[in-house]
VOGU-3710 file (C-alpha; in Angstrom, 3 decimals, decimal comma):
1> mattqekttp> -4,444/-10,579/-9,898  -3,196/-13,864/-11,265  -3,463/-16,902/-9,056  -0,827/-19,520/-8,388  -2,358/-21,922/-10,884  -2,775/-19,281/-13,613  0,512/-17,422/-13,445  3,892/-18,376/-14,846  6,932/-16,192/-14,259  10,508/-16,678/-15,444
11> tccinnsskp> 13,448/-16,762/-13,088  14,434/-13,230/-12,154  17,985/-12,147/-12,923  18,837/-15,649/-14,227  18,896/-16,656/-17,881  17,330/-20,085/-18,248  16,595/-21,186/-21,772  14,811/-24,409/-20,888  11,099/-24,095/-20,240  9,682/-25,975/-17,243
21> satepvkdwk> 6,825/-28,302/-17,946  3,278/-27,188/-17,304  2,995/-29,468/-14,309  5,981/-28,119/-12,410  4,855/-25,799/-9,608  8,333/-24,272/-9,367  7,733/-22,349/-12,592  5,477/-19,978/-10,654  8,360/-18,673/-8,564  11,228/-16,310/-9,028
31> vsgsdpsldp> 14,667/-16,485/-7,499  16,412/-13,160/-7,178  19,791/-12,267/-5,829  22,183/-14,240/-8,027  25,111/-12,474/-9,622  25,098/-12,561/-13,438  28,810/-11,781/-13,501  29,766/-15,174/-12,108  31,687/-17,549/-14,383  29,506/-20,023/-16,372
41> vrkrdsvttl> 30,301/-23,092/-14,280  29,703/-21,372/-10,985  26,610/-19,681/-12,358  25,138/-23,007/-13,523  25,809/-24,589/-10,130  24,290/-21,606/-8,359  21,104/-21,804/-10,427  20,820/-25,531/-9,753  21,127/-24,904/-6,027  18,650/-22,058/-5,973
51> irpveslpdp> 15,833/-23,853/-7,778  16,346/-27,261/-6,226  12,964/-28,977/-5,723  11,517/-28,794/-2,243  10,129/-31,717/-0,324  6,562/-31,445/0,943  6,357/-29,551/4,196  5,343/-31,956/6,996  3,778/-29,339/9,254  0,992/-28,326/9,217
61> ppppntisst> -0,865/-31,242/7,600  -2,629/-30,405/4,348  -6,268/-29,367/4,576  -8,998/-31,144/2,632  -8,733/-31,113/-1,158  -4,975/-30,665/-0,927  -2,204/-32,344/-2,850  1,512/-31,954/-2,284  3,985/-31,919/-5,105  7,330/-33,634/-4,762
71> kgipmmvraq> 8,883/-30,889/-6,841  8,946/-27,179/-6,116  6,417/-25,580/-3,782  3,594/-27,611/-2,181  0,424/-26,774/-4,075  -3,200/-26,987/-2,942  -6,137/-27,547/-5,257  -8,839/-24,894/-4,993  -12,364/-25,948/-4,172  -14,049/-23,396/-6,472
81> tshpldplsa> -12,990/-20,828/-9,016  -12,818/-17,612/-6,996  -12,913/-16,849/-3,306  -15,274/-13,951/-2,454  -12,239/-11,830/-1,508  -10,205/-12,554/-4,653  -9,701/-9,546/-6,955  -11,634/-9,587/-10,195  -10,020/-11,582/-12,957  -9,397/-10,100/-16,407
91> aeisvavatv> -12,383/-12,078/-17,710  -14,680/-10,774/-14,966  -13,619/-7,179/-15,686  -14,362/-7,691/-19,396  -17,808/-9,112/-18,625  -18,643/-6,280/-16,218  -17,604/-3,611/-18,741  -19,536/-5,279/-21,568  -22,625/-5,510/-19,377  -22,593/-1,822/-18,476
101> raagatpevr> -21,779/-0,706/-21,993  -24,681/-2,753/-23,364  -26,996/-1,097/-20,854  -26,322/2,336/-22,343  -29,528/3,890/-23,641  -28,138/5,110/-26,967  -25,026/4,558/-29,102  -23,867/8,043/-28,098  -24,075/7,163/-24,403  -22,219/3,903/-24,934
111> dsmrfvevvr> -19,480/5,579/-26,951  -18,968/8,278/-24,345  -18,518/5,847/-21,439  -15,076/5,948/-19,801  -14,317/3,307/-17,190  -12,500/4,774/-14,204  -12,592/1,744/-11,903  -13,913/-1,812/-11,904  -13,526/-3,685/-8,605  -15,159/-6,526/-6,749
121> vepdkqvval> -17,973/-5,535/-4,395  -16,783/-6,148/-0,837  -18,671/-9,272/0,298  -20,494/-9,519/3,595  -18,338/-10,957/6,350  -20,773/-13,847/6,744  -20,157/-14,800/3,095  -16,413/-14,761/3,759  -16,941/-17,015/6,773  -18,977/-19,425/4,689
131> adayffppfq> -16,277/-19,560/2,017  -13,503/-20,121/4,573  -15,530/-22,777/6,350  -16,407/-25,110/3,465  -15,124/-23,944/0,084  -11,603/-22,532/0,482  -8,635/-22,672/2,853  -8,410/-22,591/5,805  -11,461/-24,955/5,705  -12,624/-24,057/9,194
141> psliprtkgg> -16,281/-25,106/9,811  -16,158/-23,558/13,290  -16,483/-20,150/11,627  -20,182/-20,885/11,084  -22,380/-20,602/14,220  -23,744/-23,906/15,458  -27,446/-24,696/15,144  -29,602/-27,295/16,848  -30,036/-29,351/13,717  -26,354/-29,149/12,823
151> piiptklppr> -24,713/-26,913/10,233  -26,439/-26,411/6,900  -23,758/-26,703/4,236  -24,707/-24,791/1,074  -23,852/-26,153/-2,323  -22,489/-22,869/-3,676  -21,581/-19,333/-2,701  -23,502/-16,204/-3,747  -22,440/-14,829/-7,140  -19,619/-12,310/-7,130
161> rarlvvynkr> -20,448/-8,724/-7,986  -18,463/-5,979/-9,696  -18,693/-2,287/-8,896  -17,918/0,141/-11,718  -17,204/3,874/-11,619  -18,072/5,239/-15,068  -17,418/8,738/-16,371  -19,533/10,000/-19,252  -17,266/12,169/-21,338  -20,154/13,718/-23,241
171> snetsiwvve> -22,354/14,706/-20,282  -19,587/15,097/-17,651  -21,549/12,788/-15,331  -20,197/10,160/-12,968  -22,184/7,003/-12,284  -21,785/3,889/-10,154  -22,931/0,502/-11,433  -23,187/-2,875/-9,728  -23,093/-5,971/-11,946  -23,681/-9,553/-10,835
181> lsevhaatrg> -21,258/-12,139/-12,196  -21,960/-15,868/-12,210  -19,401/-18,659/-12,564  -20,204/-19,021/-16,258  -19,884/-15,289/-16,759  -16,603/-15,119/-14,918  -15,155/-17,982/-16,939  -16,162/-16,477/-20,269  -13,448/-14,526/-22,019  -14,134/-11,626/-24,317
191> ghhrgkviss> -17,375/-10,552/-22,658  -19,690/-12,514/-24,980  -21,886/-13,552/-22,052  -23,007/-10,550/-20,062  -23,658/-10,226/-16,391  -26,750/-8,740/-14,798  -27,047/-5,071/-13,846  -28,147/-4,924/-10,217  -28,139/-1,154/-9,817  -26,930/2,084/-11,369
201> kvvpdvqppm> -27,027/5,659/-10,181  -25,614/9,020/-11,184  -23,580/10,672/-8,439  -24,103/14,432/-8,739  -21,476/17,114/-8,213  -18,369/14,929/-8,236  -15,348/14,338/-10,437  -13,801/10,839/-10,491  -10,033/10,247/-10,462  -8,026/11,167/-13,522
211> daveyaecea> -6,723/8,473/-15,837  -3,322/8,024/-17,486  -4,974/8,429/-20,889  -6,235/11,854/-19,846  -2,791/12,821/-18,596  -1,214/11,883/-21,932  -3,893/13,759/-23,880  -3,481/16,809/-21,661  0,271/16,888/-22,281  -0,264/16,671/-26,043
221> vvkdfppfre> -2,899/19,439/-26,009  -0,673/21,823/-24,058  2,361/21,153/-26,243  0,309/21,843/-29,387  -1,134/25,102/-28,045  0,511/27,926/-30,060  0,771/30,482/-27,206  2,464/27,822/-25,077  4,976/27,036/-27,802  5,688/30,762/-28,120
231> amkkrgiedm> 6,201/31,070/-24,361  8,637/28,152/-24,400  10,458/29,738/-27,347  11,031/32,838/-25,193  12,747/30,529/-22,712  14,970/29,066/-25,407  13,036/25,821/-25,985  11,663/24,952/-29,422  11,872/21,155/-29,272  8,593/20,076/-27,657
241> dlvmvdpwlv> 9,935/16,543/-27,175  12,005/17,949/-24,300  8,940/19,381/-22,547  7,174/17,491/-19,727  3,614/18,456/-18,799  2,471/17,002/-15,458  -1,284/17,578/-15,052  -2,097/18,429/-11,431  -5,730/18,489/-10,448  -7,324/21,778/-9,490
251> pcwdyfklmf> -8,130/22,170/-5,776  -11,738/23,050/-5,031  -10,953/26,574/-3,821  -8,893/27,224/-6,965  -11,804/25,963/-9,046  -14,303/28,494/-7,698  -11,785/31,301/-7,848  -11,112/30,448/-11,492  -14,717/29,933/-12,518  -16,586/32,533/-10,506
261> gyhsdadaps> -14,078/34,669/-8,624  -15,445/33,476/-5,278  -15,888/30,349/-3,205  -19,270/28,900/-2,291  -19,978/25,697/-0,391  -23,306/25,352/-2,173  -21,681/25,168/-5,586  -20,099/22,033/-6,984  -17,555/21,189/-9,700  -19,240/21,381/-13,079
271> rrlakplifc> -16,064/21,186/-15,178  -13,263/18,643/-15,165  -10,074/20,669/-14,874  -6,303/20,334/-14,590  -3,601/22,921/-13,946  -0,329/21,421/-15,223  3,189/21,891/-13,931  5,773/22,265/-16,683  9,326/20,879/-16,803  11,948/20,639/-19,507
281> rtesdcpien> 14,633/18,059/-20,126  18,179/18,931/-21,101  19,473/17,595/-24,398  21,912/14,795/-23,561  22,830/11,201/-24,303  21,623/10,031/-20,900  19,047/7,204/-21,286  16,896/8,685/-18,489  17,279/12,444/-18,536  16,007/14,022/-15,307
291> gyarpvegih> 13,489/16,558/-16,582  12,408/17,525/-13,057  15,769/19,317/-12,754  14,463/22,172/-14,925  11,071/23,474/-13,752  9,349/25,991/-16,019  7,716/28,789/-14,034  5,704/31,870/-14,855  3,304/30,082/-17,232  -0,342/29,648/-16,198
301> vlvdmqnmvv> -2,273/26,920/-18,037  -5,782/25,644/-17,320  -7,084/22,646/-19,261  -10,655/21,462/-19,666  -10,081/17,719/-19,337  -13,556/16,810/-20,559  -13,150/18,476/-23,941  -9,333/18,480/-23,928  -8,885/22,163/-24,692  -6,812/24,908/-23,085
311> iefedrklvh> -9,353/27,339/-21,616  -6,915/29,704/-19,892  -3,346/30,630/-20,731  -1,111/33,421/-19,496  2,640/33,941/-19,646  2,694/35,867/-16,409  6,400/36,190/-15,765  9,478/35,343/-17,770  11,489/33,094/-15,480  14,517/31,741/-17,290
321> lppadplrny> 15,180/28,027/-17,068  17,728/26,988/-14,448  21,131/26,003/-15,882  21,673/22,302/-16,474  22,907/20,832/-13,195  25,821/18,428/-13,820  24,602/16,302/-10,869  21,020/16,011/-12,102  21,080/12,430/-13,453  21,107/9,126/-11,612
331> tagetrggvd> 21,572/6,329/-14,164  24,659/4,111/-14,029  27,767/5,904/-15,251  26,052/9,305/-15,153  26,469/10,167/-11,476  29,102/12,176/-9,573  31,487/12,567/-12,474  30,468/9,395/-14,283  32,299/6,916/-12,046  30,326/4,271/-10,136
341> rsdikplqiv> 31,633/2,321/-7,143  33,736/-0,703/-7,963  34,194/-2,323/-4,540  30,787/-3,970/-4,037  30,979/-7,763/-3,888  28,043/-10,047/-4,756  25,488/-10,706/-2,019  23,272/-13,738/-2,610  20,135/-14,745/-0,745  19,988/-18,538/-0,891
351> qpegpsfrvn> 17,178/-20,764/0,391  18,326/-24,235/-0,710  15,083/-25,902/0,424  12,845/-23,162/-0,937  10,638/-20,736/0,996  8,743/-21,491/4,190  5,466/-20,088/2,907  2,749/-21,775/0,878  0,369/-20,138/-1,561  -3,009/-21,319/-2,813
361> ghfvewqkwn> -4,462/-18,745/-5,184  -4,421/-15,636/-2,999  -4,294/-17,544/0,302  -0,909/-17,421/2,064  0,351/-19,547/4,977  3,615/-18,792/6,766  4,953/-19,424/10,284  1,499/-19,824/11,880  0,224/-16,752/10,024  -2,349/-17,005/7,269
371> frigftpreg> -4,120/-14,321/5,250  -5,401/-13,427/1,791  -3,969/-10,947/-0,683  -6,161/-8,470/-2,545  -5,567/-5,476/-4,775  -7,565/-2,502/-6,074  -6,723/0,334/-8,462  -7,201/2,877/-5,682  -5,655/1,337/-2,565  -3,234/-1,073/-4,147
381> liiysvayvd> -2,375/-3,952/-1,813  -5,017/-5,211/0,641  -4,471/-7,853/3,324  -7,602/-9,828/4,235  -8,544/-12,337/6,949  -5,361/-12,092/9,019  -5,153/-14,896/11,570  -2,597/-16,716/13,727  -2,666/-20,471/14,373  -2,045/-20,708/18,109
391> gsrgrrpvah> -1,609/-24,372/19,025  -4,596/-25,838/20,839  -6,458/-22,530/20,599  -6,596/-22,958/16,843  -6,839/-20,225/14,254  -7,279/-16,875/15,976  -8,378/-13,864/13,889  -6,527/-10,552/14,241  -7,899/-8,352/11,446  -10,436/-8,633/8,646
401> rlsfvemvvp> -8,972/-6,023/6,284  -5,770/-3,935/6,254  -4,930/-1,324/3,614  -3,636/2,174/2,889  -6,721/4,125/1,827  -5,411/7,643/1,242  -2,325/9,815/1,159  -1,995/13,595/1,037  1,104/15,657/0,183  0,702/19,340/1,144
411> ygdpndphyr> 3,485/21,814/0,309  4,529/24,661/2,601  5,496/27,334/0,065  2,826/30,072/-0,277  4,099/31,088/-3,720  2,542/30,033/-7,010  2,428/27,234/-8,136  3,496/25,453/-4,943  0,654/26,611/-2,691  -1,796/24,474/-4,667
421> knafdagedg> 0,318/21,324/-4,545  -1,625/19,108/-2,118  -2,234/15,902/-4,013  -4,581/13,131/-2,861  -2,542/10,424/-4,545  -4,991/7,585/-3,805  -8,301/9,384/-4,351  -7,238/11,567/-7,286  -4,929/9,147/-9,085  -4,917/5,653/-7,579
431> lgknahslkk> -2,017/3,946/-5,860  -2,769/0,586/-7,455  -3,167/1,996/-10,956  0,284/3,550/-10,703  1,952/0,374/-9,410  5,139/-0,957/-10,990  5,649/-4,158/-12,843  8,526/-5,658/-10,907  9,673/-7,389/-14,083  11,343/-4,084/-14,873
441> gcdclgyiky> 13,604/-4,289/-11,848  14,168/-6,823/-9,075  13,124/-4,927/-5,949  13,286/-8,049/-3,754  15,831/-10,808/-3,121  15,483/-14,545/-2,554  12,564/-16,786/-3,454  9,741/-14,537/-4,599  6,075/-15,144/-5,330  4,645/-12,469/-7,591
451> fdahftnfag> 0,993/-11,614/-8,187  -0,323/-9,875/-11,286  -2,927/-7,107/-11,079  -5,738/-6,529/-13,588  -7,411/-3,155/-14,153  -9,773/-1,606/-16,614  -8,344/1,110/-18,783  -10,235/4,270/-19,666  -11,689/2,759/-22,824  -12,943/-0,357/-21,006
461> gvdtiencvc> -10,200/-2,775/-21,980  -8,181/-4,751/-19,459  -4,610/-3,815/-18,574  -2,404/-6,186/-16,603  0,515/-5,178/-14,401  2,683/-8,277/-14,301  4,570/-9,056/-11,108  2,750/-6,276/-9,292  2,796/-7,624/-5,711  5,894/-9,200/-4,192
471> lheedhgilw> 5,796/-11,880/-1,472  9,069/-13,066/0,064  10,901/-13,878/3,290  13,640/-11,761/4,849  16,205/-12,346/7,557  15,674/-9,701/10,235  18,561/-10,022/12,668  18,146/-11,239/16,241  14,731/-12,458/17,328  15,742/-13,082/20,943
481> khqdwrtgla> 18,838/-14,009/22,946  20,038/-14,665/26,472  23,359/-15,846/27,865  23,600/-17,344/31,347  26,562/-15,542/32,919  27,100/-18,361/35,378  27,473/-21,146/32,837  28,427/-19,152/29,778  25,698/-20,938/27,804  23,567/-18,895/25,436
491> evrrsrrlsv> 20,412/-19,342/23,438  19,844/-17,125/20,405  17,333/-17,158/17,568  17,359/-15,250/14,324  14,250/-13,384/13,266  12,576/-13,947/9,954  9,728/-11,949/8,517  7,338/-12,329/5,608  6,983/-9,184/3,496  4,129/-8,358/1,131
501> sfictvanye> 4,655/-5,211/-0,908  4,083/-3,142/-4,016  5,655/0,050/-5,357  4,018/2,896/-7,248  5,118/6,077/-8,980  2,974/9,196/-8,700  4,577/11,832/-10,944  7,996/12,548/-9,406  7,754/10,449/-6,225  7,944/6,700/-5,592
511> yaffwhfyqd> 6,150/5,036/-2,692  6,727/1,443/-1,584  4,052/-0,024/0,697  4,834/-3,024/2,919  3,065/-5,286/5,369  5,582/-7,329/7,386  4,596/-10,390/9,447  6,907/-11,514/12,259  7,407/-14,767/14,150  6,626/-13,091/17,486
521> gkieaevklt> 3,122/-12,109/16,384  3,879/-8,536/15,287  2,544/-6,937/12,115  4,409/-3,924/10,778  3,084/-1,398/8,273  5,856/0,442/6,481  6,043/3,027/3,712  9,312/3,764/1,931  9,585/7,098/0,154  11,997/7,737/-2,680
531> gilslgalqp> 12,015/9,350/-6,128  12,722/12,909/-7,230  11,966/16,173/-5,431  9,377/18,537/-6,880  11,463/21,667/-7,460  10,997/25,347/-8,125  13,081/27,807/-10,102  14,865/30,812/-8,586  15,851/34,072/-10,170  19,559/34,998/-9,900
541> gevrkygtii> 20,254/36,039/-6,308  16,777/35,011/-5,104  16,405/33,105/-1,815  13,223/31,584/-0,401  12,860/30,558/3,208  10,206/27,970/2,356  12,659/25,495/0,890  16,245/24,382/0,396  18,543/25,488/-2,417  19,541/22,260/-4,160
551> apglyapvhq> 21,585/23,606/-7,084  22,120/26,949/-8,821  18,674/28,275/-9,720  16,869/25,325/-8,068  15,166/24,964/-4,729  13,024/22,251/-3,129  9,985/23,489/-1,144  9,287/22,056/2,294  6,359/19,642/2,334  4,738/16,792/4,236
561> hffvarmdma> 3,617/13,283/3,315  0,580/11,854/5,113  -0,736/8,300/4,859  -3,960/6,811/6,201  -4,120/3,138/7,142  -7,593/1,692/7,522  -7,649/-1,383/9,767  -10,870/-3,350/10,132  -9,871/-5,238/13,275  -11,210/-8,603/14,439
571> vdckpgeahn> -9,142/-9,510/17,498  -10,280/-13,000/18,505  -13,574/-12,340/16,667  -15,147/-14,677/14,175  -17,044/-13,077/11,268  -20,272/-11,603/12,533  -18,966/-11,108/16,075  -18,594/-7,558/17,415  -16,627/-8,020/20,625  -13,827/-5,448/20,307
581> qvvemnvkve> -13,114/-2,178/22,088  -10,222/0,324/22,107  -8,288/1,396/25,189  -5,788/4,256/25,263  -2,670/3,739/27,367  -0,617/6,625/28,778  2,308/6,457/31,171  1,807/8,648/34,254  4,422/9,844/36,730  3,353/9,211/40,311
591> epgknnvhnn> 2,946/12,371/42,341  5,569/12,808/45,092  4,285/11,563/48,426  3,883/8,424/50,461  3,382/6,338/47,316  6,504/7,775/45,710  8,994/8,594/48,429  11,924/7,966/46,058  10,436/10,052/43,226  10,981/7,240/40,735
601> afyaeeellk> 7,479/5,809/40,348  5,469/5,734/37,144  2,678/3,526/35,850  0,493/2,896/32,800  -3,016/4,293/32,976  -5,748/3,124/30,630  -8,851/4,871/29,370  -11,648/3,192/27,456  -12,594/5,128/24,313  -16,363/4,887/24,551
611> selqamrgcn> -17,488/6,946/21,555  -16,285/8,255/18,207  -15,785/11,845/19,322  -13,803/10,697/22,363  -11,656/8,520/20,084  -10,240/11,395/17,983  -6,723/11,174/19,378  -3,200/12,384/18,755  0,161/10,771/19,336  2,053/11,709/22,489
621> pltarhwiir> 5,586/10,313/22,821  5,969/12,032/26,214  3,478/9,555/27,705  4,402/6,593/25,448  0,813/6,720/24,201  -0,513/3,699/22,353  -3,856/2,044/21,833  -5,002/-1,523/22,562  -7,762/-3,272/20,619  -9,225/-5,783/23,067
631> ntrtvnrtgq> -11,659/-8,625/22,822  -14,271/-8,060/25,503  -15,040/-11,771/25,985  -11,716/-13,604/25,655  -9,047/-13,741/28,340  -5,501/-15,054/28,643  -4,129/-17,260/31,432  -3,899/-14,304/33,850  -7,528/-13,336/33,306  -6,720/-10,242/31,257
641> ltgyklvpgs> -8,567/-9,470/28,056  -6,679/-10,494/24,928  -5,638/-7,740/22,587  -3,369/-6,182/19,982  -1,850/-2,750/20,430  -1,148/-0,063/17,863  2,305/1,392/18,526  3,011/4,644/16,658  6,285/5,290/14,933  7,562/8,792/14,213
651> nclplagsea> 4,666/11,040/13,301  3,487/14,590/12,782  0,411/16,743/12,205  -0,213/19,270/9,411  2,008/22,331/9,757  -0,715/24,632/8,500  -3,192/27,051/9,992  -6,612/25,788/10,986  -8,123/27,675/8,021  -5,743/26,170/5,462
661> kflrraaflk> -7,691/25,508/2,286  -6,450/21,951/1,763  -7,823/20,971/5,183  -11,348/21,584/3,891  -11,203/18,207/2,172  -8,465/16,709/4,382  -10,001/17,277/7,817  -8,995/13,717/8,714  -5,375/14,919/8,994  -6,188/16,847/12,169
671> hnlwvtpyah> -5,900/13,733/14,363  -3,568/10,748/14,258  -6,216/8,243/15,350  -9,883/7,904/14,535  -12,074/4,967/15,577  -15,422/4,061/14,039  -17,773/1,082/14,165  -17,688/-0,895/10,933  -19,957/0,369/8,155  -19,659/-1,136/4,682
681> demypggefp> -19,897/2,229/2,902  -17,282/4,034/5,028  -14,110/3,263/3,131  -12,220/6,468/2,322  -11,416/9,179/4,896  -11,936/12,075/2,457  -14,971/10,568/0,774  -14,996/8,540/-2,414  -14,443/11,494/-4,779  -11,954/14,026/-3,362
691> nqnprvgegl> -11,109/15,413/-6,821  -12,304/19,069/-6,913  -14,469/18,346/-3,878  -15,824/21,600/-2,368  -17,720/19,934/0,480  -16,053/20,629/3,829  -15,078/17,668/5,985  -16,662/15,004/3,817  -15,853/11,476/4,913  -14,364/10,566/8,255
701> atwvkqnrsl> -14,817/13,971/9,924  -18,528/13,826/9,103  -19,107/10,176/9,998  -17,815/10,557/13,549  -20,337/13,319/14,267  -22,837/10,501/14,805  -20,792/9,765/17,926  -21,613/6,073/17,766  -20,747/3,803/20,679  -17,421/1,957/20,643
711> eetdivlwyv> -17,685/0,051/23,923  -18,263/-3,331/22,269  -18,506/-3,369/18,504  -16,841/-4,224/15,196  -13,903/-1,787/15,410  -12,286/0,075/12,494  -9,078/2,001/13,181  -7,987/4,904/10,980  -4,359/5,704/11,705  -2,902/8,874/10,148
721> fgvthiprle> 0,882/9,035/10,039  3,196/11,409/8,283  6,662/12,804/7,789  7,787/16,406/7,454  10,304/16,670/4,641  12,810/19,500/4,817  14,868/18,673/1,735  18,638/18,178/1,895  21,261/18,351/-0,794  21,696/14,631/-0,170
731> dwpvmpvdri> 18,133/14,109/-1,454  19,285/15,111/-4,942  19,128/13,923/-7,718  17,144/10,939/-6,425  16,158/10,662/-2,796  17,526/7,811/-0,662  14,685/5,863/0,914  13,003/7,413/3,939  10,931/5,065/6,113  7,811/5,635/8,136
741> gfmlmphgff> 5,221/3,326/9,656  3,736/1,753/12,761  3,387/-1,605/14,488  0,540/-3,877/15,561  1,837/-5,931/18,498  0,164/-8,671/20,562  -0,735/-7,404/24,029  -1,916/-10,224/26,243  -3,012/-12,069/23,118  -0,681/-14,992/23,902
751> ncspavdvpp> 0,066/-16,685/27,209  3,807/-16,282/26,662  6,178/-15,310/23,887  4,958/-16,919/20,653  8,542/-16,838/19,351  10,026/-19,076/22,048  9,423/-22,167/19,894  11,461/-20,889/16,937  14,280/-23,434/16,506  17,933/-22,416/16,337
761> nesdldlkdt> 19,707/-22,369/13,004  21,460/-25,612/12,120  24,776/-23,784/12,003  24,138/-22,492/15,536  23,502/-26,041/16,775  26,716/-27,332/15,223  28,705/-24,459/16,707  27,142/-24,933/20,143  28,045/-28,641/20,224  31,645/-27,811/19,317
771> viaekpvqng> 31,974/-25,074/21,928  30,496/-27,183/24,718  32,713/-30,165/23,909  35,936/-28,202/23,685  35,441/-25,386/26,204  32,864/-26,226/28,842  33,708/-23,192/31,016  34,817/-19,866/29,566  33,556/-17,371/32,079  36,243/-15,867/34,333
781> llakl> 33,742/-14,844/36,967  32,438/-18,409/37,164  36,024/-19,651/37,743  36,420/-17,237/40,668  33,123/-18,400/42,159
//
């Protein structure tokens, strides 16, 4: 991901021919929300207002090695090149790939290397503390434990390391490499100076995630396969440019049925396979023709992805293509008869003094919050080192690492091909790899800070997704309000939140992932679902109860979307401290009797989750169930332990039998909450390689069998949340956004509301002065009194 100093982005939605100078920090920002239809004079004035330079923010004071610009956003000079938590740069990826390629034993081995993933090795928490204490913001020496002789300040940090997942296309083997990168290596472009191989190992019996290159090759191979072309000709399609081939990975039980006719836990995937779904566009002049509106059924195709050959093909049943639906497209001028709305007036988000946040590289400060932004090809956005600056109590940690580590989409139709649609979109594809460049569409409004993301491609080159992560502020309605009915005087504050997000497309669906930070200490995780339904074709007169008829000949199967958030918590814990525990809270109704003579009594009852097996929990809205992560050694002014609570939103569990095949590798879906002590190698709930994985319960369900103690430790929460989607006609042709998520809220963490010091808006102050001067008493009840 590009840093503040490295990245330059043009103004979004505004044409500005003049280039800012290299020294102007404002060039790193985008302003979105202006209306390009405004007249030239008004447009020029609007642009001038929106990008007006910002004065240096007086509070908080700049940390060491900081300079403030008088133009644009206040900028801070970095102490060293890369923080241990920063994503790998494009140069570091190139060096890591070159190092591993050079280590290949023979030219054949080197030529057959395919690079699935190159990421930074997660540093030890003590290394992060050292970096934050002396080398990078927040420059907090108190993070390092005190010693008798005083702190020993090192002159440099340990070298960064890269971790590479490499697939050998010739041998069908997957290996993991660790490469050490020094400052000189990281700064070298083109990979001329190599790093140092620390370790390498072959991981047996696994298949790594598929790559976009493989998907494209698979589509080409299927389209060129003569029996497939003949089958499409029977369905009236001879133009292969209209055909869409979406490679779906083969579930483990399908694999053994295909290869051996039986299923065996002892066996493992020895072939890299895909079983595509086929769709066909309609010939039209529409710039984006919705091909998912015409599913092709009855054709069975199995592709060997290692050798890129069709190994099985059968035209099992001639199912004619559904007729072209006149409501299938969604581009401007193509919807609902070709007439778009004409009564929408411009809505502009204007921040005349610029944003309230500051960015140094990947370090973000906003409204007493500070954290770091990371990104990986698999998880996408990661939030590191989340902390709140709480007055005299200083910087108080809340979490070390927050991310979405997996998602599963099982379908509820038992018919072929829908029964095998249960994608692991993170583990099989990669949420980050499928992220959008927001240059292709302004998904946010206002002042925006974008971050680029760098990945390796299959051949070992570096691909960059520009404007991949969006950082911006949003107005969020009322923060708090009270009116004194005796005097008629009121105090009200508007809420503002900081949003960090990215959006990805996985085949037909879009997923937008957000972390919202609020002025009252809350953190919200939100997923927005949109995109196009995965449809099936119906024969004339056919009806299926496992879905909704969307259009003539088309139906949308019922399905679920599950997401897993992994939260490495650190409530009031410095790096290296393990002073957290988890308490479950349930509301109980008091039994009738002397303590409840009016039958109205209820209370909150807490239970300490002492071990991993005890901490496998489900949501229960009937008891307002939630969970509190407490610090066992820090108290608030009432003597209660400080904490943050996880508050569930709407949720569900898998609507499948206990023996459902997809649950063999998705056993983590059986509970909404799992709690484990931190372990550096426990990152993904279904294991690192869920693709074609035949091993039952690998990952989270196996780790918790150790039943480790949770009474006082370094806590990791795994929260599983989902939505059951029964499609509607209103979800077609493109689904309006559906939202799902949860909240982390302070619970005894502060001594009072942290939002009480938010000042009123200037317009509110002016209005209040006018009202008090002109109409001191407005309340009729007060006049009677």
